[in-house]
VOKOL-685953 format. One line per 2 residues: number of its first residue (from 1); their letters; for each residue x, y, z of C-alpha. Coordinates in pm, 1 decimal. Layout:
NUM) a) X:Y:Z  ...
REM end
This chain:
1) xx) 3517.1:6754.6:426.8  3573.9:6373.8:461.3
3) xx) 3894.6:6263.7:618.6  4132.4:6074.9:400.4
5) xx) 4386.3:5792.7:444.0  4755.3:5793.0:332.2
7) xx) 4624.3:5676.1:-11.3  4404.4:5952.2:-48.7
9) xx) 4073.2:5719.2:5.3  3821.0:5848.2:243.6
11) xx) 3775.1:5688.5:585.4  3437.0:5530.1:640.1
13) xx) 3195.0:5720.4:842.1  3064.0:5619.9:1175.2
15) xx) 2722.8:5538.7:984.8  2881.8:5321.1:750.3
17) xx) 3094.5:5145.2:1042.4  2776.7:5065.2:1220.5
19) xx) 2633.8:4891.8:902.4  2939.8:4674.7:898.0
21) xx) 2926.5:4560.4:1248.3  2553.4:4484.2:1206.1
23) xx) 2611.2:4288.1:905.1  2899.1:4091.6:1069.9
25) xx) 2676.8:4027.9:1377.6  2390.4:3907.7:1130.0
27) xx) 2640.5:3657.9:984.7  2781.3:3539.9:1312.9
29) xx) 2412.1:3477.0:1433.5  2306.3:3299.5:1123.9
31) xx) 2602.1:3067.9:1145.8  2546.5:3004.0:1514.9
33) xx) 2186.3:2940.1:1461.2  2248.7:2700.5:1168.3
35) xx) 2499.1:2509.4:1378.7  2259.6:2489.1:1663.3
37) xx) 1969.6:2394.4:1434.7  2197.7:2117.0:1302.7
39) xx) 2261.8:1987.8:1643.9  1893.0:1986.3:1711.5
41) xx) 1776.4:1819.8:1405.0  2046.2:1576.9:1414.0
43) xx) 1929.4:1472.3:1772.1  1583.3:1451.6:1656.4
45) xx) 1667.2:1223.2:1381.9  1858.2:993.8:1640.6
47) xx) 1720.0:649.1:1651.2  1676.4:554.5:2017.5
49) xx) 1588.9:214.3:2155.4  1648.4:35.1:2468.0
51) xx) 1899.5:-199.1:2321.3  2006.6:-47.2:1992.4
53) xx) 2120.2:307.9:1971.9  2142.8:450.7:1617.2
55) xx) 2389.1:737.0:1577.2  2469.5:986.9:1291.3
57) xx) 2811.5:893.9:1184.0  2834.6:1211.5:950.3
59) xx) 2874.9:1569.7:1105.6  2607.6:1718.6:1310.1
61) xx) 2328.4:1853.9:1076.9  2383.0:1605.7:776.4
63) xx) 2096.8:1385.8:786.1  2173.6:1219.1:441.2
65) xx) 2467.4:998.6:574.5  2445.4:626.3:651.2
67) xx) 2304.0:541.6:1019.4  2541.7:333.6:1255.6
69) xx) 2452.2:133.3:1548.2  2645.5:11.6:1854.3
71) xx) 2697.5:-349.2:1849.8  2429.4:-524.6:2063.9
73) xx) 2312.4:-886.7:2108.7  1949.7:-985.0:2174.6
75) xx) 1873.9:-1235.4:2447.5  1706.0:-1581.4:2399.5
77) xx) 1334.6:-1600.0:2478.2  1239.5:-1888.1:2702.4
79) xx) 1198.8:-2229.3:2578.5  823.7:-2209.5:2603.9
81) xx) 818.7:-1938.1:2333.5  932.0:-2179.2:2072.6
83) xx) 602.3:-2152.7:1885.0  531.3:-1795.0:1964.4
85) xx) 273.0:-1591.9:1750.2  269.2:-1265.3:1900.0
87) xx) -76.5:-1143.3:1753.4  -252.1:-1474.2:1795.9
89) xx) -118.1:-1586.7:2128.0  -306.6:-1825.1:2331.9
91) xx) -183.3:-1681.8:2650.3  -377.9:-1364.9:2574.1
93) xx) -712.5:-1513.3:2475.1  -888.2:-1485.8:2793.9
95) xx) -871.1:-1111.9:2736.2  -1101.9:-1134.2:2438.2
97) xx) -1482.0:-1260.3:2392.1  -1581.2:-1591.4:2272.3
99) xx) -1868.2:-1460.6:2043.7  -1796.3:-1562.7:1692.6
101) xx) -1452.0:-1683.6:1802.5  -1315.8:-1333.1:1825.1
103) xx) -1026.9:-1446.7:2072.3  -883.3:-1614.8:1758.0
105) xx) -847.9:-1305.4:1549.8  -551.6:-1085.9:1564.5
107) xx) -476.5:-906.5:1879.3  -124.8:-783.1:1875.4
109) xx) 23.9:-692.8:2214.9  107.6:-339.1:2300.6
111) xx) 454.6:-187.0:2254.0  538.3:-242.6:2641.4
113) xx) 470.5:-617.3:2624.6  647.7:-677.3:2277.9
115) xx) 939.3:-937.6:2308.5  1295.0:-819.6:2243.2
117) xx) 1447.2:-1173.6:2241.9  1511.4:-1440.7:1987.4
119) xx) 1259.4:-1716.4:1966.0  1436.0:-2070.8:2010.4
121) xx) 1369.0:-2373.0:1804.6  1220.7:-2679.4:1958.1
123) xx) 1463.3:-2915.6:2147.8  1593.6:-3160.7:1864.0
125) xx) 1501.0:-2928.2:1586.5  1661.0:-3031.0:1248.1
127) xx) 1682.7:-2852.8:931.1  1362.1:-2925.4:747.9
129) xx) 1328.2:-3211.3:504.2  1344.0:-3039.3:141.6
131) xx) 1079.6:-2995.3:-142.1  943.4:-3216.5:-280.7
133) xx) 1004.6:-3479.4:-28.5  889.1:-3253.3:248.7
135) xx) 528.9:-3256.5:106.8  478.3:-3603.3:244.3
137) xx) 711.6:-3609.8:559.4  854.3:-3387.7:811.5
139) xx) 1081.7:-3410.0:1127.8  837.7:-3482.8:1441.3
141) xx) 1079.1:-3252.7:1651.6  1012.2:-2958.1:1428.6
143) xx) 639.1:-2954.0:1504.9  618.3:-3165.7:1809.0
145) xx) 242.8:-3205.0:1829.1  68.1:-3551.2:1775.1
147) xx) -308.4:-3425.7:1875.9  -421.8:-3478.6:1507.1
149) xx) -257.1:-3795.4:1505.0  -437.7:-3918.9:1791.1
151) xx) -761.1:-3769.5:1744.5  -817.1:-3809.7:1364.0
153) xx) -616.2:-4126.2:1307.8  -886.9:-4289.5:1111.4
155) xx) -887.5:-3975.8:850.4  -521.6:-4027.8:779.1
157) xx) -427.8:-3647.0:810.3  -86.9:-3763.9:943.6
159) xx) 82.2:-4058.4:1104.7  400.7:-4066.7:1339.4
161) xx) 664.4:-4297.6:1236.3  975.1:-4302.3:1410.7
163) xx) 1135.5:-3951.5:1415.3  884.5:-3821.9:1135.9
165) xx) 546.5:-3747.9:1062.5  419.8:-3900.1:738.9
167) xx) 136.5:-3721.2:552.2  -72.2:-3975.0:365.5
169) xx) -289.5:-3722.1:204.6  -609.3:-3772.0:391.6
171) xx) -876.8:-3550.8:523.2  -1212.8:-3558.6:708.0
173) xx) -1379.2:-3578.6:360.5  -1126.1:-3772.6:209.2
175) xx) -976.2:-4028.5:432.1  -871.4:-4250.4:152.9
177) xx) -656.7:-3973.6:-19.0  -682.0:-3630.9:-158.8
179) xx) -595.9:-3718.1:-519.6  -926.5:-3899.7:-594.0
181) xx) -1119.1:-3611.1:-414.5  -943.3:-3353.2:-647.3
183) xx) -1001.3:-3580.5:-959.0  -1373.7:-3579.0:-888.4
185) xx) -1355.9:-3199.5:-837.7  -1184.1:-3156.8:-1175.4
187) xx) -1470.5:-3356.1:-1324.0  -1715.0:-3104.2:-1192.3
189) xx) -1495.1:-2809.2:-1273.6  -1326.2:-2831.5:-1636.2
191) xx) -1164.2:-2512.6:-1568.9  -922.5:-2637.3:-1326.7
193) xx) -756.6:-2843.4:-1602.7  -689.8:-2559.1:-1875.7
195) xx) -502.5:-2289.1:-1685.6  -843.6:-2076.3:-1633.6
197) xx) -818.4:-2153.1:-1233.2  -492.6:-2054.0:-1093.5
199) xx) -544.2:-1911.2:-750.5  -751.3:-2067.8:-471.1
201) xx) -808.8:-2016.2:-90.0  -879.7:-2319.1:140.6
203) xx) -1061.0:-2209.8:461.1  -1009.8:-2466.3:754.1
205) xx) -729.7:-2623.2:572.8  -622.9:-2894.8:817.3
207) xx) -255.0:-2982.9:730.2  -304.1:-2856.9:368.6
209) xx) -337.3:-3166.1:183.1  -564.3:-3011.7:-76.4
211) xx) -350.3:-2723.2:-136.4  -51.4:-2939.8:-174.8
213) xx) -233.3:-3146.2:-428.4  -334.0:-2866.8:-643.9
215) xx) 14.5:-2749.4:-652.7  99.1:-3055.1:-881.5
217) xx) -189.5:-2937.6:-1111.1  -71.4:-2559.6:-1145.7
219) xx) -305.9:-2427.6:-907.1  -158.9:-2209.8:-615.9
221) xx) -359.2:-2204.9:-295.5  -349.8:-1999.8:16.1
223) xx) -436.7:-2248.0:298.9  -596.2:-2066.9:588.6
225) xx) -648.3:-2203.9:957.4  -663.9:-2032.9:1305.8
227) xx) -402.2:-2053.7:1563.9  -484.4:-2324.3:1836.4
229) xx) -330.1:-2491.3:2130.0  -299.6:-2836.5:1972.8
231) xx) -341.4:-2894.0:1583.5  -73.5:-2645.4:1459.4
233) xx) -242.9:-2694.4:1104.7  -74.3:-2377.7:960.1
235) xx) 261.3:-2498.9:1098.1  234.0:-2822.1:952.6
237) xx) 145.3:-2682.2:597.7  437.0:-2441.1:601.0
239) xx) 689.9:-2715.4:731.0  552.5:-2920.1:426.2
241) xx) 647.7:-2639.7:188.2  277.4:-2548.6:117.5
243) xx) 151.2:-2187.4:125.7  -33.0:-2114.3:441.7
245) xx) -118.3:-1820.1:679.0  -287.4:-1795.4:1019.5
247) xx) -651.6:-1651.9:1002.8  -996.8:-1708.5:1058.3
249) xx) -1342.3:-1576.6:924.6  -1497.1:-1414.3:1240.8
251) xx) -1573.6:-1044.3:1271.0  -1289.1:-881.6:1063.1
253) xx) -1233.8:-904.2:678.9  -979.0:-1141.4:557.7
255) xx) -646.3:-961.5:442.9  -714.7:-1009.0:78.0
257) xx) -837.6:-769.8:-190.6  -1203.9:-816.6:-328.9
259) xx) -1253.9:-1032.2:-664.4  -916.6:-1198.7:-645.8
261) xx) -929.0:-1577.0:-582.6  -1041.6:-1794.8:-877.8
263) xx) -1149.6:-2058.9:-630.6  -1244.3:-2099.8:-265.6
265) xx) -1291.1:-2434.2:-88.0  -1424.1:-2543.4:237.6
267) xx) -1408.8:-2932.8:339.3  -1607.4:-2981.2:651.4
269) xx) -1454.7:-2674.6:798.4  -1739.2:-2637.4:1038.8
271) xx) -1790.5:-2271.5:963.3  -2153.7:-2190.1:1031.1
273) xx) -2227.5:-2042.2:682.6  -2592.9:-1931.2:717.2
275) xx) -2578.6:-1786.8:1070.9  -2505.0:-1428.2:1154.8
277) xx) -2679.2:-1305.8:851.8  -2457.6:-1508.2:616.8
279) xx) -2151.5:-1258.4:667.4  -1894.7:-1555.3:650.0
281) xx) -2051.3:-1638.8:280.4  -2040.5:-1278.2:204.3
283) xx) -1684.2:-1237.2:282.6  -1613.3:-1544.9:47.5
285) xx) -1818.6:-1366.6:-212.9  -1610.3:-1051.9:-161.8
287) xx) -1272.0:-1211.8:-232.7  -1387.5:-1436.0:-517.7
289) xx) -1375.2:-1293.4:-875.7  -1668.7:-1309.8:-1093.3
291) xx) -1686.7:-1624.5:-1242.0  -1500.6:-1780.6:-976.3
293) xx) -1606.5:-2101.8:-801.3  -1711.6:-2185.5:-419.9
295) xx) -1676.8:-2558.3:-337.4  -1824.8:-2715.4:-26.5
297) xx) -1784.2:-3070.6:76.5  -1947.2:-3190.3:428.4
299) xx) -2266.0:-3097.2:601.0  -2523.1:-3037.1:443.4
301) xx) -2404.1:-3161.2:99.2  -2513.5:-3502.0:28.4
303) xx) -2721.5:-3513.5:346.9  -2962.1:-3789.8:198.0
305) xx) -2678.6:-4045.9:251.8  -2463.3:-3883.5:512.7
307) xx) -2726.9:-3729.1:783.4  -2708.4:-4069.6:1002.7
309) xx) -2315.1:-3981.6:1060.6  -2380.6:-3645.3:1147.4
311) xx) -2581.0:-3664.0:1464.4  -2879.3:-3505.9:1331.6
313) xx) -3200.0:-3590.8:1133.6  -3245.0:-3594.2:784.6
315) xx) -3504.4:-3303.3:815.4  -3272.0:-3090.5:975.3
317) xx) -3001.3:-3149.8:710.3  -3258.0:-3088.2:439.1
319) xx) -3344.3:-2744.6:603.0  -2991.2:-2638.9:616.8
321) xx) -2924.9:-2719.3:264.4  -3218.8:-2526.1:156.9
323) xx) -3114.7:-2236.3:374.5  -2764.1:-2256.4:220.1
325) xx) -2901.0:-2261.6:-123.5  -3131.3:-1972.1:-70.3
327) xx) -2870.3:-1749.9:73.2  -2626.6:-1839.0:-208.3
329) xx) -2882.5:-1733.9:-471.6  -2951.6:-1416.3:-297.5
331) xx) -2589.2:-1303.2:-338.0  -2574.2:-1378.5:-695.8
333) xx) -2430.3:-1763.0:-682.8  -2560.1:-2034.9:-896.5
335) xx) -2541.8:-2412.6:-839.1  -2262.0:-2497.6:-1097.9
337) xx) -2231.5:-2872.6:-1043.7  -2297.4:-3149.3:-767.6
339) xx) -2194.3:-3496.8:-715.1  -2147.5:-3731.8:-413.8
341) xx) -2005.7:-3522.9:-120.9  -1895.1:-3216.5:-344.2
343) xx) -2136.2:-2919.3:-432.6  -1996.3:-2613.6:-664.9
345) xx) -2141.9:-2280.8:-683.0  -2013.6:-2015.9:-933.0
347) xx) -2031.3:-1652.0:-854.7  -2228.7:-1463.6:-1139.7
349) xx) -2079.3:-1218.4:-1375.9  -2412.0:-1090.4:-1496.0
351) xx) -2497.7:-739.0:-1355.5  -2865.4:-808.0:-1377.4
353) xx) -2844.1:-1017.0:-1071.4  -2675.8:-730.6:-868.4
355) xx) -2949.6:-475.7:-999.1  -3211.6:-683.8:-798.7
357) xx) -3026.2:-592.8:-489.4  -3147.2:-233.9:-518.3
359) xx) -3469.5:-360.3:-408.2  -3492.9:-257.0:-35.1
361) xx) -3676.3:-560.4:52.7  -3385.3:-797.1:-47.0
363) xx) -3146.9:-962.6:168.7  -2865.3:-938.0:198.0
365) xx) -2837.5:-572.2:58.5  -2587.8:-396.9:-166.1
367) xx) -2293.1:-249.9:27.6  -2331.9:124.1:20.6
369) xx) -2174.7:217.5:342.2  -1856.1:387.4:172.4
371) xx) -1626.1:107.9:282.7  -1373.8:34.2:1.6
373) xx) -1416.8:-336.3:-145.4  -1035.1:-387.0:-107.6
375) xx) -1034.8:-246.1:242.9  -915.8:-535.3:433.8
377) xx) -671.9:-454.4:736.8  -902.4:-477.3:1051.2
379) xx) -1201.5:-383.2:858.7  -1529.7:-524.3:1013.4
381) xx) -1712.4:-778.5:825.1  -2045.3:-613.4:683.0
383) xx) -2367.9:-813.3:606.5  -2405.5:-682.8:248.5
385) xx) -2293.0:-775.5:-87.2  -1978.1:-618.9:-251.1
387) xx) -2086.9:-564.3:-599.6  -1821.3:-594.0:-862.7
389) xx) -1739.5:-280.3:-1063.5  -1918.2:-326.1:-1405.6
391) xx) -1661.0:-111.6:-1556.6  -1394.2:-346.8:-1503.2
393) xx) -1437.4:-587.0:-1789.9  -1144.8:-799.3:-1762.3
395) xx) -1195.9:-880.5:-1382.9  -1411.3:-1187.7:-1469.4
397) xx) -1238.4:-1534.3:-1454.1  -1312.0:-1614.8:-1824.2
399) xx) -1188.7:-1266.3:-1931.5  -825.2:-1344.6:-1787.3
401) xx) -557.3:-1489.9:-1982.6  -498.4:-1854.6:-1903.1
403) xx) -204.3:-1956.0:-1694.4  85.5:-1933.4:-1758.8
405) xx) 34.9:-1640.7:-2013.4  -180.7:-1437.8:-1747.1
407) xx) 166.1:-1391.5:-1543.1  304.8:-1126.9:-1789.3
409) xx) -13.4:-963.3:-1910.9  -70.4:-618.4:-1761.5
411) xx) -411.8:-649.5:-1574.8  -670.8:-397.7:-1615.9
413) xx) -664.0:-314.4:-1235.0  -301.9:-177.2:-1267.6
415) xx) -457.3:150.5:-1392.4  -643.2:187.3:-1031.7
417) xx) -298.0:224.7:-876.4  -178.9:591.9:-867.3
419) xx) 95.2:618.3:-1126.8  -0.8:278.6:-1242.6
421) xx) 6.4:173.0:-1624.3  52.8:-86.3:-1855.0
423) xx) 397.7:71.7:-1928.8  490.2:94.2:-1563.9
425) xx) 401.4:-280.7:-1502.3  607.1:-378.3:-1804.7
427) xx) 897.6:-193.6:-1676.7  859.4:-341.2:-1330.4
429) xx) 839.8:-688.9:-1504.8  1160.1:-632.5:-1678.6
431) xx) 1328.6:-482.0:-1397.9  1284.5:-770.4:-1162.1
433) xx) 1409.2:-1018.1:-1425.5  1748.6:-836.4:-1428.2
435) xx) 1736.9:-803.1:-1031.4  1680.3:-1182.0:-982.4
437) xx) 1946.4:-1274.8:-1213.2  2178.4:-1076.7:-1015.2
439) xx) 2038.3:-1213.2:-689.8  2119.0:-1572.1:-809.4
441) xx) 2470.6:-1480.4:-861.2  2486.5:-1356.8:-495.5
443) xx) 2300.4:-1629.2:-365.1  2326.4:-1955.4:-563.9
445) xx) 2100.0:-2135.6:-315.2  1810.9:-1969.5:-503.1
447) xx) 1653.7:-2222.1:-730.2  1777.8:-2516.8:-525.7
449) xx) 1621.8:-2752.6:-279.0  1735.5:-2518.4:-6.9
451) xx) 1485.7:-2243.6:-65.7  1114.3:-2336.9:-91.0
453) xx) 902.6:-2106.6:119.6  963.4:-1732.7:13.8
455) xx) 848.2:-1386.0:129.9  842.2:-1065.6:-69.1
457) xx) 804.1:-843.7:230.4  702.4:-533.7:23.5
459) xx) 611.3:-593.3:-326.4  461.7:-365.1:-587.4
461) xx) 328.4:-576.4:-851.9  493.4:-912.2:-785.1
463) xx) 770.9:-881.6:-1017.9  1012.7:-1059.9:-786.0
465) xx) 772.9:-1358.1:-746.9  706.1:-1348.7:-1144.5
467) xx) 1079.2:-1384.5:-1207.5  1103.8:-1684.0:-988.1
469) xx) 813.5:-1874.8:-1118.8  1023.1:-2142.5:-1296.3
471) xx) 1207.9:-2238.6:-971.8  1071.7:-2499.2:-719.0
473) xx) 959.3:-2238.4:-482.9  647.9:-2000.0:-400.0
475) xx) 636.8:-1644.1:-279.4  404.4:-1485.6:-46.5
477) xx) 366.8:-1134.9:-186.6  306.2:-867.6:97.5
479) xx) 177.1:-515.9:38.2  176.7:-281.2:309.5
481) xx) -166.7:-173.1:452.3  -15.3:187.4:430.0
483) xx) 118.1:170.8:75.4  -61.9:197.7:-253.5
485) xx) -301.9:-95.6:-328.5  -127.9:-303.8:-566.7
487) xx) -230.3:-667.7:-443.6  -537.0:-688.9:-683.6
489) xx) -262.4:-671.1:-958.8  -67.1:-952.5:-800.5
491) xx) -362.3:-1177.2:-787.9  -480.3:-1088.7:-1134.4
493) xx) -139.7:-1201.5:-1279.9  -202.6:-1533.8:-1102.6
495) xx) 18.5:-1482.6:-787.0  -90.5:-1496.5:-411.8
497) xx) -25.8:-1246.3:-122.6  -178.6:-1060.1:170.9
499) xx) -195.7:-704.1:325.1  18.8:-653.4:623.5
501) xx) 145.3:-388.6:852.8  507.3:-459.8:946.1
503) xx) 481.6:-252.5:1246.2  304.3:-567.2:1377.8
505) xx) 390.1:-936.7:1375.2  300.7:-1150.6:1078.9
507) xx) 19.0:-1401.4:1081.0  253.8:-1733.4:1076.9
509) xx) 450.4:-1953.9:1323.8  818.3:-1917.9:1391.4
511) xx) 1047.1:-2084.3:1134.5  829.0:-2096.1:838.7
513) xx) 1033.9:-1924.8:557.7  1337.8:-2012.0:391.9
515) xx) 1418.3:-1671.0:229.9  1283.1:-1312.3:311.8
517) xx) 1321.4:-1052.4:39.6  1305.0:-666.3:159.3
519) xx) 1312.3:-395.0:-116.9  1351.5:-63.8:59.3
521) xx) 1098.2:-150.2:351.5  1290.2:65.0:591.0
523) xx) 1321.2:373.7:363.4  932.1:345.0:295.1
525) xx) 817.3:287.2:668.9  1087.4:359.7:906.7
527) xx) 892.5:664.1:1011.6  620.8:423.9:1147.1
529) xx) 781.8:111.0:1239.8  1093.6:74.1:1471.8
531) xx) 1367.1:-106.9:1272.7  1468.5:-323.8:1574.1
533) xx) 1106.9:-476.0:1587.9  1079.6:-541.2:1212.2
535) xx) 1432.6:-720.2:1216.4  1321.0:-946.2:1522.4
537) xx) 1007.8:-1035.4:1345.2  1207.9:-1131.4:1037.9
539) xx) 1427.8:-1359.6:1274.7  1109.6:-1503.7:1425.5
541) xx) 965.8:-1629.2:1090.2  1300.2:-1738.1:918.2
543) xx) 1403.2:-2082.4:925.8  1750.7:-2173.8:1092.3
545) xx) 2010.9:-2142.6:791.8  1735.5:-1952.3:602.3
547) xx) 1847.2:-1631.1:411.8  1742.7:-1264.2:377.0
549) xx) 1789.5:-1031.6:83.5  1772.6:-690.1:219.6
551) xx) 1768.1:-428.6:-50.0  1815.0:-75.8:108.5
553) xx) 1938.4:278.6:72.6  2300.0:310.5:208.5
555) xx) 2151.6:523.9:485.5  2028.5:206.8:661.6
557) xx) 2235.4:-61.0:539.4  2502.4:-54.5:811.2
559) xx) 2250.6:-21.0:1079.6  2068.3:-320.1:965.4
561) xx) 2381.1:-523.9:937.8  2495.2:-432.2:1280.5
563) xx) 2155.9:-534.2:1428.0  2163.2:-846.3:1223.5
565) xx) 2472.9:-943.4:1372.7  2308.9:-926.8:1725.4
567) xx) 2062.8:-1156.6:1586.8  2334.9:-1416.2:1509.8
569) xx) 2313.7:-1358.6:1137.1  2616.1:-1375.4:932.9
571) xx) 2582.6:-1076.8:640.0  2776.0:-952.5:366.6
573) xx) 2739.5:-630.4:171.0  2712.0:-638.8:-205.4
575) xx) 2655.0:-394.6:-485.6  2340.6:-369.0:-690.7
577) xx) 2311.5:-504.7:-1043.6  2414.7:-163.4:-1189.8
579) xx) 2634.3:-56.6:-894.9  2427.7:229.1:-785.3
581) xx) 2614.8:384.1:-497.4  2307.8:501.3:-288.9
583) xx) 2187.0:156.7:-269.5  2326.4:-180.1:-139.5
585) xx) 2226.4:-531.0:-101.6  2283.1:-747.4:229.5
587) xx) 2270.6:-1120.7:189.2  2216.0:-1268.6:523.5
589) xx) 2208.0:-1619.3:674.2  2037.6:-1697.8:1007.2
591) xx) 2242.3:-1947.8:1203.3  2101.4:-2256.9:1371.3
593) xx) 2146.1:-2245.6:1741.8  1968.2:-2425.8:2047.5
595) xx) 1827.3:-2286.9:2366.3  2033.4:-2301.3:2674.8
597) xx) 1732.6:-2488.7:2827.8  1718.4:-2760.9:2577.7
599) x) 1868.2:-3087.8:2629.7
REM end
């Protein structure tokens, strides 16, 4: 018989009492393990750096709250780092080989050698001259190198006058001015006049006078030249407000997708096109779209009249020209036009030529090694022809809409992107029109002479750049080497860009951009790239008094703001165009300061 309490209800038996105790112990242990687990997970998510320590300001175990940093300031780099380019640093060239100028390619320092300091401007640095005046002049103290002025004075690349460099528009093959040179080019290539040709690349660009002239003709050019000790070609180009990046065709592919540029140009750029199995020309072939044009001026073109000035013989130059012509024919180019010092070849669009490459006796062979045609980040050059996909009908130059209609037409290659479609493209296009309208309210300097060189640090389809196309600026669209391959879409719509990994330094000189735009880059890549180094790189490439628009999740925004203050930036937090709570916008401006070592 069970015992009863005073209300007549039975007491629990010892068996039931044991069950209750066990249940209570389980609850207590679960709660304790959850608490300890929260501490462990929170500590695992803690962002630790040498100078900046990110801590979770929400209760332990909640990884969804915003990050917060302790206030910290970054020291100045020494004055001799005023033109520091981490991944193309002449101080480190001796570590790398001379073969094919390998030492001039990207060689980024290991993490333990990375600089955690702010790159100072040169002594006497001034706010850059504004576009369009900057196209023809810049402050000498901003790029204090007059090697070109002394060595190429007869070619009129630039002239030093008082406190300024003046750019007369000359070049090795057009010492009397680039205008007449491009006029002749337009006579040879009528497609330059009607909007057919929109994007171009200039290899060995000098001070980018060719690219600067084409801007007035509606053609957007990426000017390319390597880092060197004296000439600072790319630095001059960007100081002028002309698109340019550091780079060299050596042993690695250029950081551009296949079949993208409408036109490529080399004006006595001294690239040995027929050497090493023609790999340099094969790379030009890869990045040039079907129907696109390759322009060469200088040796061996017009050798009949020029050979005496090239320290060679007419027989040697004739042989070089014939080798070049044979190599171009073998990789499906045809001679399109030729006059005086300029020769133009066109990349064929007919598949019949590429079918001939199936013959094992032909050289160069068709690429069949499994390497993706668009793989272009630390991808070795291959001595083979990248054959355009015959299924892509609108890849050809004459199949694209003409500029500017091309800008808002969904490219065929958008369907190659995972989740990409014409509808997704149109939605992105509309979204950025709204966003840019909001940005201009937050930062009225957009659209004025204060902003010329712009970078979209992690674009999708180039929507940000497309929404700014009527403003007096240009945008370098950057697609992460770890993100979906959307850069072909950017080029197909008539914009320019490059692949890049933001865990490394960008291929440019310090102080070369007026505005950096960042859309959820830390959200996408903070698991790979340490936030501190990305922000320091942004500071390196941003001009004094330049701006950054940082669009990020609320989780990162306060941490970014605190680090930005440590870099001497002034920032303010703003809401998005629709007032979304889990996303904010930081509008920052980099202050102009001078090194303590300067006079």
